[in-house]
VMD Tcl script that builds the backbone (N, CA, C; Angstrom):
set m [mol new atoms 396]
animate dup $m
set s [atomselect $m all]
$s set {name element resname resid chain x y z} {
  {N N MET 1 A 307.518 -69.052 26.801}
  {CA C MET 1 A 307.174 -67.757 27.371}
  {C C MET 1 A 307.944 -66.673 26.637}
  {N N LYS 2 A 307.286 -65.507 26.469}
  {CA C LYS 2 A 307.947 -64.388 25.811}
  {C C LYS 2 A 307.538 -63.089 26.480}
  {N N LEU 3 A 308.338 -62.095 26.285}
  {CA C LEU 3 A 308.028 -60.754 26.755}
  {C C LEU 3 A 307.258 -60.066 25.639}
  {N N ASN 4 A 306.083 -59.541 25.936}
  {CA C ASN 4 A 305.220 -58.988 24.896}
  {C C ASN 4 A 305.387 -57.503 24.647}
  {N N ARG 5 A 305.820 -56.767 25.663}
  {CA C ARG 5 A 305.878 -55.322 25.501}
  {C C ARG 5 A 306.784 -54.722 26.565}
  {N N LEU 6 A 307.449 -53.640 26.236}
  {CA C LEU 6 A 308.268 -52.894 27.173}
  {C C LEU 6 A 307.889 -51.426 27.032}
  {N N ILE 7 A 307.511 -50.798 28.136}
  {CA C ILE 7 A 307.141 -49.386 28.106}
  {C C ILE 7 A 307.970 -48.659 29.159}
  {N N PRO 8 A 308.888 -47.796 28.740}
  {CA C PRO 8 A 309.656 -47.029 29.720}
  {C C PRO 8 A 308.749 -46.105 30.529}
  {N N MET 9 A 309.044 -45.953 31.820}
  {CA C MET 9 A 308.360 -44.997 32.683}
  {C C MET 9 A 309.422 -44.061 33.232}
  {N N LEU 10 A 309.339 -42.804 32.838}
  {CA C LEU 10 A 310.336 -41.822 33.231}
  {C C LEU 10 A 309.855 -40.994 34.412}
  {N N PRO 11 A 310.695 -40.838 35.432}
  {CA C PRO 11 A 310.353 -39.907 36.506}
  {C C PRO 11 A 310.524 -38.478 35.994}
  {N N VAL 12 A 309.544 -37.631 36.256}
  {CA C VAL 12 A 309.588 -36.254 35.778}
  {C C VAL 12 A 309.241 -35.293 36.909}
  {N N ARG 13 A 309.723 -34.055 36.787}
  {CA C ARG 13 A 309.408 -33.024 37.780}
  {C C ARG 13 A 308.008 -32.465 37.570}
  {N N SER 14 A 307.603 -32.335 36.315}
  {CA C SER 14 A 306.289 -31.780 35.985}
  {C C SER 14 A 305.693 -32.597 34.850}
  {N N MET 15 A 304.708 -33.411 35.174}
  {CA C MET 15 A 304.075 -34.226 34.146}
  {C C MET 15 A 303.464 -33.356 33.046}
  {N N PRO 16 A 302.739 -32.262 33.361}
  {CA C PRO 16 A 302.181 -31.437 32.281}
  {C C PRO 16 A 303.257 -30.858 31.349}
  {N N ALA 17 A 304.372 -30.380 31.900}
  {CA C ALA 17 A 305.445 -29.828 31.065}
  {C C ALA 17 A 306.068 -30.920 30.197}
  {N N SER 18 A 306.237 -32.105 30.762}
  {CA C SER 18 A 306.814 -33.209 29.995}
  {C C SER 18 A 305.865 -33.682 28.906}
  {N N VAL 19 A 304.576 -33.719 29.189}
  {CA C VAL 19 A 303.585 -34.086 28.164}
  {C C VAL 19 A 303.673 -33.105 27.003}
  {N N GLU 20 A 303.743 -31.812 27.313}
  {CA C GLU 20 A 303.841 -30.796 26.259}
  {C C GLU 20 A 305.094 -31.000 25.405}
  {N N PHE 21 A 306.225 -31.284 26.043}
  {CA C PHE 21 A 307.475 -31.527 25.317}
  {C C PHE 21 A 307.330 -32.721 24.375}
  {N N TYR 22 A 306.841 -33.849 24.889}
  {CA C TYR 22 A 306.743 -35.053 24.072}
  {C C TYR 22 A 305.689 -34.919 22.973}
  {N N GLN 23 A 304.690 -34.074 23.181}
  {CA C GLN 23 A 303.732 -33.820 22.099}
  {C C GLN 23 A 304.429 -33.123 20.937}
  {N N LYS 24 A 305.413 -32.276 21.226}
  {CA C LYS 24 A 306.176 -31.626 20.159}
  {C C LYS 24 A 307.024 -32.631 19.390}
  {N N LEU 25 A 307.320 -33.767 20.012}
  {CA C LEU 25 A 308.035 -34.837 19.315}
  {C C LEU 25 A 307.077 -35.724 18.526}
  {N N GLY 26 A 305.779 -35.476 18.629}
  {CA C GLY 26 A 304.801 -36.232 17.862}
  {C C GLY 26 A 303.960 -37.209 18.671}
  {N N PHE 27 A 304.210 -37.308 19.970}
  {CA C PHE 27 A 303.431 -38.212 20.819}
  {C C PHE 27 A 302.053 -37.607 21.094}
  {N N THR 28 A 301.079 -38.479 21.335}
  {CA C THR 28 A 299.757 -38.052 21.766}
  {C C THR 28 A 299.467 -38.702 23.122}
  {N N VAL 29 A 298.553 -38.104 23.858}
  {CA C VAL 29 A 298.179 -38.642 25.174}
  {C C VAL 29 A 297.189 -39.781 24.961}
  {N N GLU 30 A 297.568 -40.958 25.415}
  {CA C GLU 30 A 296.674 -42.117 25.364}
  {C C GLU 30 A 295.823 -42.169 26.631}
  {N N ARG 31 A 296.467 -41.958 27.775}
  {CA C ARG 31 A 295.782 -41.916 29.071}
  {C C ARG 31 A 296.519 -40.916 29.943}
  {N N ARG 32 A 295.750 -40.252 30.797}
  {CA C ARG 32 A 296.364 -39.269 31.695}
  {C C ARG 32 A 295.528 -39.198 32.957}
  {N N ASP 33 A 296.201 -39.155 34.094}
  {CA C ASP 33 A 295.502 -39.014 35.366}
  {C C ASP 33 A 296.250 -37.965 36.185}
  {N N ASP 34 A 295.690 -36.756 36.217}
  {CA C ASP 34 A 296.347 -35.661 36.926}
  {C C ASP 34 A 296.416 -35.908 38.428}
  {N N SER 35 A 295.459 -36.654 38.988}
  {CA C SER 35 A 295.506 -36.939 40.423}
  {C C SER 35 A 296.673 -37.877 40.757}
  {N N TRP 36 A 297.061 -38.721 39.824}
  {CA C TRP 36 A 298.245 -39.588 40.011}
  {C C TRP 36 A 299.519 -38.876 39.598}
  {N N ARG 37 A 299.381 -37.779 38.805}
  {CA C ARG 37 A 300.525 -37.082 38.191}
  {C C ARG 37 A 301.251 -38.015 37.224}
  {N N TRP 38 A 300.453 -38.715 36.412}
  {CA C TRP 38 A 300.947 -39.763 35.513}
  {C C TRP 38 A 300.274 -39.633 34.146}
  {N N ALA 39 A 300.997 -39.989 33.088}
  {CA C ALA 39 A 300.423 -40.009 31.742}
  {C C ALA 39 A 301.073 -41.115 30.920}
  {N N MET 40 A 300.293 -41.702 30.020}
  {CA C MET 40 A 300.781 -42.676 29.032}
  {C C MET 40 A 300.668 -41.998 27.675}
  {N N LEU 41 A 301.787 -41.928 26.977}
  {CA C LEU 41 A 301.829 -41.312 25.655}
  {C C LEU 41 A 302.054 -42.377 24.598}
  {N N CYS 42 A 301.621 -42.086 23.375}
  {CA C CYS 42 A 301.860 -43.036 22.289}
  {C C CYS 42 A 302.250 -42.293 21.023}
  {N N PHE 43 A 302.991 -43.008 20.202}
  {CA C PHE 43 A 303.381 -42.525 18.878}
  {C C PHE 43 A 303.503 -43.781 18.040}
  {N N GLY 44 A 302.520 -44.034 17.198}
  {CA C GLY 44 A 302.487 -45.299 16.470}
  {C C GLY 44 A 302.356 -46.438 17.467}
  {N N ASP 45 A 303.227 -47.437 17.349}
  {CA C ASP 45 A 303.216 -48.578 18.266}
  {C C ASP 45 A 304.043 -48.333 19.526}
  {N N CYS 46 A 304.683 -47.174 19.635}
  {CA C CYS 46 A 305.550 -46.872 20.779}
  {C C CYS 46 A 304.744 -46.258 21.914}
  {N N ARG 47 A 305.115 -46.616 23.135}
  {CA C ARG 47 A 304.474 -46.084 24.326}
  {C C ARG 47 A 305.541 -45.565 25.285}
  {N N LEU 48 A 305.161 -44.561 26.084}
  {CA C LEU 48 A 306.048 -43.960 27.055}
  {C C LEU 48 A 305.192 -43.448 28.204}
  {N N MET 49 A 305.589 -43.763 29.447}
  {CA C MET 49 A 304.880 -43.257 30.614}
  {C C MET 49 A 305.726 -42.175 31.284}
  {N N LEU 50 A 305.046 -41.140 31.773}
  {CA C LEU 50 A 305.673 -40.047 32.512}
  {C C LEU 50 A 305.019 -39.999 33.886}
  {N N ASP 51 A 305.829 -39.937 34.948}
  {CA C ASP 51 A 305.260 -40.056 36.286}
  {C C ASP 51 A 306.003 -39.165 37.273}
  {N N GLU 52 A 305.285 -38.221 37.876}
  {CA C GLU 52 A 305.869 -37.370 38.920}
  {C C GLU 52 A 306.043 -38.120 40.231}
  {N N SER 53 A 305.166 -39.071 40.519}
  {CA C SER 53 A 305.166 -39.714 41.836}
  {C C SER 53 A 306.382 -40.597 42.074}
  {N N ILE 54 A 307.068 -41.028 41.017}
  {CA C ILE 54 A 308.257 -41.868 41.213}
  {C C ILE 54 A 309.539 -41.047 41.206}
  {N N ASN 55 A 309.396 -39.735 41.158}
  {CA C ASN 55 A 310.553 -38.847 41.127}
  {C C ASN 55 A 311.010 -38.578 42.560}
  {N N VAL 56 A 311.561 -39.608 43.220}
  {CA C VAL 56 A 311.926 -39.496 44.630}
  {C C VAL 56 A 313.165 -38.639 44.875}
  {N N HIS 57 A 313.967 -38.397 43.847}
  {CA C HIS 57 A 315.164 -37.558 43.968}
  {C C HIS 57 A 315.137 -36.498 42.863}
  {N N PRO 58 A 314.227 -35.511 42.956}
  {CA C PRO 58 A 314.048 -34.567 41.857}
  {C C PRO 58 A 315.271 -33.721 41.526}
  {N N GLY 59 A 316.201 -33.550 42.454}
  {CA C GLY 59 A 317.366 -32.727 42.177}
  {C C GLY 59 A 318.509 -33.468 41.504}
  {N N ILE 60 A 318.406 -34.769 41.393}
  {CA C ILE 60 A 319.480 -35.575 40.821}
  {C C ILE 60 A 319.316 -35.642 39.303}
  {N N PRO 61 A 320.382 -35.387 38.550}
  {CA C PRO 61 A 320.278 -35.452 37.084}
  {C C PRO 61 A 319.874 -36.852 36.609}
  {N N ARG 62 A 319.187 -36.892 35.516}
  {CA C ARG 62 A 318.759 -38.154 34.905}
  {C C ARG 62 A 319.914 -38.770 34.132}
  {N N SER 63 A 319.905 -40.076 34.061}
  {CA C SER 63 A 320.937 -40.757 33.278}
  {C C SER 63 A 320.317 -41.675 32.231}
  {N N SER 64 A 319.019 -41.517 31.977}
  {CA C SER 64 A 318.343 -42.357 30.989}
  {C C SER 64 A 318.674 -41.907 29.580}
  {N N VAL 65 A 318.744 -42.878 28.677}
  {CA C VAL 65 A 318.859 -42.600 27.256}
  {C C VAL 65 A 317.800 -43.429 26.550}
  {N N LEU 66 A 316.949 -42.764 25.781}
  {CA C LEU 66 A 315.959 -43.449 24.956}
  {C C LEU 66 A 316.362 -43.237 23.506}
  {N N TYR 67 A 316.341 -44.307 22.721}
  {CA C TYR 67 A 316.681 -44.192 21.301}
  {C C TYR 67 A 315.410 -44.377 20.495}
  {N N PHE 68 A 315.040 -43.352 19.740}
  {CA C PHE 68 A 313.863 -43.383 18.878}
  {C C PHE 68 A 314.315 -43.707 17.456}
  {N N TYR 69 A 313.524 -44.527 16.757}
  {CA C TYR 69 A 313.830 -44.927 15.387}
  {C C TYR 69 A 312.689 -44.532 14.448}
  {N N PRO 70 A 312.642 -43.281 13.993}
  {CA C PRO 70 A 311.604 -42.922 13.020}
  {C C PRO 70 A 311.934 -43.554 11.664}
  {N N ASP 71 A 310.916 -43.702 10.823}
  {CA C ASP 71 A 311.176 -44.326 9.524}
  {C C ASP 71 A 311.663 -43.338 8.471}
  {N N ALA 72 A 311.621 -42.042 8.750}
  {CA C ALA 72 A 312.126 -41.025 7.823}
  {C C ALA 72 A 312.766 -39.916 8.660}
  {N N ILE 73 A 314.036 -40.066 8.957}
  {CA C ILE 73 A 314.718 -39.183 9.910}
  {C C ILE 73 A 314.699 -37.715 9.475}
  {N N ALA 74 A 314.932 -37.436 8.202}
  {CA C ALA 74 A 314.966 -36.034 7.757}
  {C C ALA 74 A 313.591 -35.384 7.921}
  {N N GLU 75 A 312.533 -36.085 7.546}
  {CA C GLU 75 A 311.179 -35.547 7.717}
  {C C GLU 75 A 310.858 -35.340 9.190}
  {N N TYR 76 A 311.215 -36.318 10.022}
  {CA C TYR 76 A 310.931 -36.218 11.447}
  {C C TYR 76 A 311.706 -35.055 12.073}
  {N N HIS 77 A 312.970 -34.914 11.698}
  {CA C HIS 77 A 313.819 -33.832 12.185}
  {C C HIS 77 A 313.173 -32.477 11.880}
  {N N GLU 78 A 312.706 -32.300 10.650}
  {CA C GLU 78 A 312.066 -31.040 10.261}
  {C C GLU 78 A 310.742 -30.836 10.998}
  {N N GLN 79 A 309.976 -31.911 11.190}
  {CA C GLN 79 A 308.706 -31.823 11.913}
  {C C GLN 79 A 308.928 -31.358 13.347}
  {N N VAL 80 A 309.929 -31.923 14.006}
  {CA C VAL 80 A 310.227 -31.540 15.390}
  {C C VAL 80 A 310.617 -30.068 15.456}
  {N N ARG 81 A 311.404 -29.607 14.496}
  {CA C ARG 81 A 311.765 -28.182 14.453}
  {C C ARG 81 A 310.533 -27.310 14.226}
  {N N ARG 82 A 309.666 -27.716 13.308}
  {CA C ARG 82 A 308.439 -26.949 13.058}
  {C C ARG 82 A 307.547 -26.893 14.299}
  {N N ASN 83 A 307.629 -27.934 15.129}
  {CA C ASN 83 A 306.830 -27.980 16.357}
  {C C ASN 83 A 307.419 -27.114 17.468}
  {N N GLY 84 A 308.552 -26.468 17.202}
  {CA C GLY 84 A 309.086 -25.497 18.140}
  {C C GLY 84 A 310.236 -25.952 19.011}
  {N N LEU 85 A 310.748 -27.164 18.809}
  {CA C LEU 85 A 311.898 -27.596 19.604}
  {C C LEU 85 A 313.190 -27.186 18.911}
  {N N VAL 86 A 314.149 -26.766 19.703}
  {CA C VAL 86 A 315.477 -26.435 19.181}
  {C C VAL 86 A 316.268 -27.733 19.148}
  {N N VAL 87 A 316.646 -28.149 17.952}
  {CA C VAL 87 A 317.385 -29.408 17.800}
  {C C VAL 87 A 318.615 -29.165 16.937}
  {N N PRO 88 A 319.684 -29.905 17.193}
  {CA C PRO 88 A 320.891 -29.757 16.370}
  {C C PRO 88 A 320.650 -30.312 14.971}
  {N N ASP 89 A 321.558 -29.988 14.076}
  {CA C ASP 89 A 321.498 -30.542 12.726}
  {C C ASP 89 A 321.670 -32.056 12.772}
  {N N LEU 90 A 321.215 -32.712 11.720}
  {CA C LEU 90 A 321.439 -34.151 11.597}
  {C C LEU 90 A 322.929 -34.419 11.437}
  {N N ASP 91 A 323.351 -35.565 11.949}
  {CA C ASP 91 A 324.753 -35.961 11.917}
  {C C ASP 91 A 324.810 -37.436 11.549}
  {N N VAL 92 A 325.807 -37.838 10.788}
  {CA C VAL 92 A 326.013 -39.254 10.506}
  {C C VAL 92 A 327.148 -39.720 11.410}
  {N N THR 93 A 326.844 -40.683 12.272}
  {CA C THR 93 A 327.791 -41.136 13.282}
  {C C THR 93 A 328.775 -42.155 12.721}
  {N N PHE 94 A 329.832 -42.390 13.479}
  {CA C PHE 94 A 330.810 -43.397 13.083}
  {C C PHE 94 A 330.209 -44.794 13.117}
  {N N TYR 95 A 329.098 -44.994 13.831}
  {CA C TYR 95 A 328.484 -46.319 13.902}
  {C C TYR 95 A 327.327 -46.485 12.913}
  {N N GLY 96 A 327.232 -45.547 11.946}
  {CA C GLY 96 A 326.342 -45.759 10.816}
  {C C GLY 96 A 324.911 -45.299 10.965}
  {N N MET 97 A 324.652 -44.353 11.880}
  {CA C MET 97 A 323.300 -43.837 12.052}
  {C C MET 97 A 323.257 -42.355 11.699}
  {N N THR 98 A 322.193 -41.934 11.011}
  {CA C THR 98 A 321.907 -40.523 10.832}
  {C C THR 98 A 321.025 -40.142 12.003}
  {N N GLU 99 A 321.480 -39.199 12.834}
  {CA C GLU 99 A 320.750 -38.940 14.069}
  {C C GLU 99 A 320.907 -37.502 14.546}
  {N N PHE 100 A 320.076 -37.177 15.531}
  {CA C PHE 100 A 320.248 -35.971 16.332}
  {C C PHE 100 A 319.914 -36.338 17.766}
  {N N ARG 101 A 320.435 -35.536 18.692}
  {CA C ARG 101 A 320.282 -35.817 20.115}
  {C C ARG 101 A 319.773 -34.578 20.829}
  {N N ILE 102 A 318.811 -34.803 21.733}
  {CA C ILE 102 A 318.275 -33.714 22.544}
  {C C ILE 102 A 318.011 -34.243 23.951}
  {N N GLU 103 A 317.673 -33.348 24.862}
  {CA C GLU 103 A 317.273 -33.727 26.210}
  {C C GLU 103 A 315.847 -33.273 26.447}
  {N N ASP 104 A 315.116 -34.055 27.237}
  {CA C ASP 104 A 313.771 -33.638 27.630}
  {C C ASP 104 A 313.885 -32.680 28.811}
  {N N PRO 105 A 312.775 -32.116 29.299}
  {CA C PRO 105 A 312.855 -31.135 30.395}
  {C C PRO 105 A 313.473 -31.674 31.681}
  {N N ASP 106 A 313.571 -33.001 31.830}
  {CA C ASP 106 A 314.116 -33.590 33.052}
  {C C ASP 106 A 315.516 -34.156 32.865}
  {N N GLY 107 A 316.144 -33.875 31.738}
  {CA C GLY 107 A 317.506 -34.319 31.518}
  {C C GLY 107 A 317.641 -35.711 30.932}
  {N N ASN 108 A 316.516 -36.380 30.621}
  {CA C ASN 108 A 316.603 -37.668 29.939}
  {C C ASN 108 A 317.108 -37.409 28.526}
  {N N ARG 109 A 318.072 -38.193 28.108}
  {CA C ARG 109 A 318.668 -37.990 26.796}
  {C C ARG 109 A 317.890 -38.770 25.747}
  {N N LEU 110 A 317.584 -38.107 24.636}
  {CA C LEU 110 A 316.851 -38.720 23.539}
  {C C LEU 110 A 317.741 -38.714 22.313}
  {N N TRP 111 A 318.046 -39.898 21.833}
  {CA C TRP 111 A 318.810 -40.052 20.607}
  {C C TRP 111 A 317.817 -40.513 19.567}
  {N N ILE 112 A 317.800 -39.824 18.433}
  {CA C ILE 112 A 316.788 -40.085 17.420}
  {C C ILE 112 A 317.510 -40.332 16.116}
  {N N GLY 113 A 317.352 -41.544 15.552}
  {CA C GLY 113 A 318.139 -41.857 14.372}
  {C C GLY 113 A 317.562 -42.919 13.464}
  {N N GLN 114 A 318.237 -43.044 12.341}
  {CA C GLN 114 A 317.885 -44.011 11.300}
  {C C GLN 114 A 319.185 -44.505 10.685}
  {N N ASN 115 A 319.186 -45.748 10.250}
  {CA C ASN 115 A 320.365 -46.308 9.599}
  {C C ASN 115 A 320.810 -45.381 8.475}
  {N N ALA 116 A 322.105 -45.090 8.408}
  {CA C ALA 116 A 322.628 -44.124 7.435}
  {C C ALA 116 A 322.471 -44.592 5.997}
  {N N SER 117 A 322.133 -45.848 5.765}
  {CA C SER 117 A 321.892 -46.286 4.391}
  {C C SER 117 A 320.664 -45.574 3.818}
  {N N ALA 118 A 319.813 -45.055 4.706}
  {CA C ALA 118 A 318.668 -44.243 4.311}
  {C C ALA 118 A 318.968 -42.790 4.669}
  {N N GLU 119 A 320.234 -42.413 4.535}
  {CA C GLU 119 A 320.776 -41.143 5.009}
  {C C GLU 119 A 320.051 -39.928 4.455}
  {N N ALA 120 A 319.842 -38.968 5.331}
  {CA C ALA 120 A 319.297 -37.682 4.931}
  {C C ALA 120 A 320.369 -36.931 4.138}
  {N N PRO 121 A 319.994 -36.294 3.044}
  {CA C PRO 121 A 320.997 -35.651 2.184}
  {C C PRO 121 A 321.767 -34.523 2.844}
  {N N HIS 122 A 321.231 -33.854 3.857}
  {CA C HIS 122 A 321.927 -32.710 4.458}
  {C C HIS 122 A 322.620 -33.066 5.773}
  {N N ALA 123 A 322.805 -34.344 6.049}
  {CA C ALA 123 A 323.480 -34.743 7.285}
  {C C ALA 123 A 324.994 -34.698 7.091}
  {N N ALA 124 A 325.679 -34.181 8.091}
  {CA C ALA 124 A 327.144 -34.145 8.057}
  {C C ALA 124 A 327.681 -35.455 8.616}
  {N N ARG 125 A 328.755 -35.960 8.033}
  {CA C ARG 125 A 329.327 -37.211 8.514}
  {C C ARG 125 A 330.378 -36.940 9.571}
  {N N THR 126 A 330.226 -37.619 10.718}
  {CA C THR 126 A 331.191 -37.518 11.809}
  {C C THR 126 A 332.252 -38.589 11.610}
  {N N PRO 127 A 333.545 -38.228 11.613}
  {CA C PRO 127 A 334.578 -39.238 11.406}
  {C C PRO 127 A 334.670 -40.206 12.578}
  {N N MET 128 A 335.224 -41.382 12.286}
  {CA C MET 128 A 335.445 -42.357 13.351}
  {C C MET 128 A 336.487 -41.812 14.310}
  {N N PRO 129 A 336.313 -42.077 15.610}
  {CA C PRO 129 A 337.310 -41.586 16.567}
  {C C PRO 129 A 338.630 -42.337 16.390}
  {N N ASP 130 A 339.699 -41.696 16.816}
  {CA C ASP 130 A 341.013 -42.350 16.753}
  {C C ASP 130 A 341.015 -43.562 17.669}
  {N N PRO 131 A 341.646 -44.669 17.240}
  {CA C PRO 131 A 341.728 -45.844 18.132}
  {C C PRO 131 A 342.551 -45.515 19.362}
  {N N LEU 132 A 342.229 -46.188 20.466}
  {CA C LEU 132 A 342.962 -45.949 21.708}
  {C C LEU 132 A 344.340 -46.533 21.679}
}
mol reanalyze $m
mol bondsrecalc $m
mol representation Tube
mol addrep $m
């Protein structure tokens, strides 16, 4: 037996606003049902569901982190900026990823990165933290 697929379902305050945000990240709507307040988005082989009906505690901050792995981080970073999202500069982390981090409209954290061996030329390197 094996697990064939995993699709995160995020609780959101406004499914239409969240769909618009994720479209700026390059996702397209695969299925949407406004009467359910639910949508399934896709980007390549990746899927993500957004659902207002499971948002039972809308005032509580989100603690989800989704890590996206584009195959060309510098191109993707520029595309997201061209699509109108305000994103920080690329950074090379102490754990070897070239990445940037943003939040969606509901406070879900999105970390977007690529192995630094395919490092974007304009990424700044973040030093390793001091040992404890």
